[in-house]
Steps between C-alpha positions, in 0.01 A plus 500: 500500500873493559724596204627168334866572596415558874278192508795290366738636768241417769465146372870475505521625857231241612703227342807622690317481835435133434881435491546645848563225746441654841245732663789741590591524134136568396461773764826666396380493138166668592689767697743571215241521225214663685261230383235396757634750759443826307189654338644446156837355371734778390815283502723578195509138412128528427488858374831592343565869510255559776631698795215546756703782668463707184172396338153384619381155440195500283283351761159678494356252754733589779545872413129562453267222599695418818622861557350826388136381442421375853699780653341781305155332516499502885610862511231592259222330689606649824508847354144456335344360826662787697351749262165332548450413131379168611507256784681169543160321489416678175834398355429135587153526346642649177757226480230236529314670216822506279560130557136417428521685169852355415520138614869487399599769752704360780530808733461357854302670774672796649654453843407784755865509599573703181343800677808520719781711378791301353294200395459384149229298314517139590483320168712276272664635189221370265242655723689838499507480119114465509486784749659726248295359207159554678593807700284735284202281540560475871574865598336729237148427632621576850706808415228650276573868403804506726693280260568792269693705765611249761881494503516126602280389212690733253825331603335151475386566147858558400598187669245311307644640176864411565416158643305417179799620295750289704312184406569526134720226364680757272606865517578765252750760602224749523297272728805453736528885522118518563523248777790684666288820483194334646700353792654835580153673477356246729780548757448881492128457556564265793771719648260799486204344671614191691790354702742391228434133426796294606453249224533758234838599625613150396384548149755686287372707215520297169685738296608403142877496573454273794269249332579522130310328219610263228413706187227765491252258637583182691565335830716670755867375499776511770720812500801297387338420166652642186162672429529715820447869434663786685 
């Protein structure tokens, strides 16, 4: 759910669009605000104090579900098949078994193109979220004893931890610090064993000074807020 104040601003902006008389004016408005044309609106008129050149938009869907998850997932699958832990056909069979046991699972069938270097998993953001959610059920039966020592899986386990933490509606300062630590740890694991994921380079570490909290436990607030810590 959107915070009440932001929801009110969005309603106000929608009302403003109705007053525009020409298609040119509407197009100009969309370009100025970022609405419709961008992944998420970061215009100061909607998010006062937000400077997207200095802070990251809190958009797990695009940073993770549409970024790191399908990117890292494809790298992992290629590595495991190359190491002969399982075949592509065995992966497809295991996915079918997972979906049979979990009817709510929406992970699509894997496209063979992911076996080519540079390709990512072909799935929507909601499907990528399910990929993360059911990844243990999907891969542990295939990796078997190798899961304890495989560097790709060890990095993925850290990814699961920080992704779960990112989805919380509230953060304590300790949790923000923990999230920062997990993201850095995941990056080190990836850098040590894999080509550095391009998507991760777009995800700044969420350190407490950059994303301060309102009080000891509460929602993240813009840096310009009086409650900002140094």
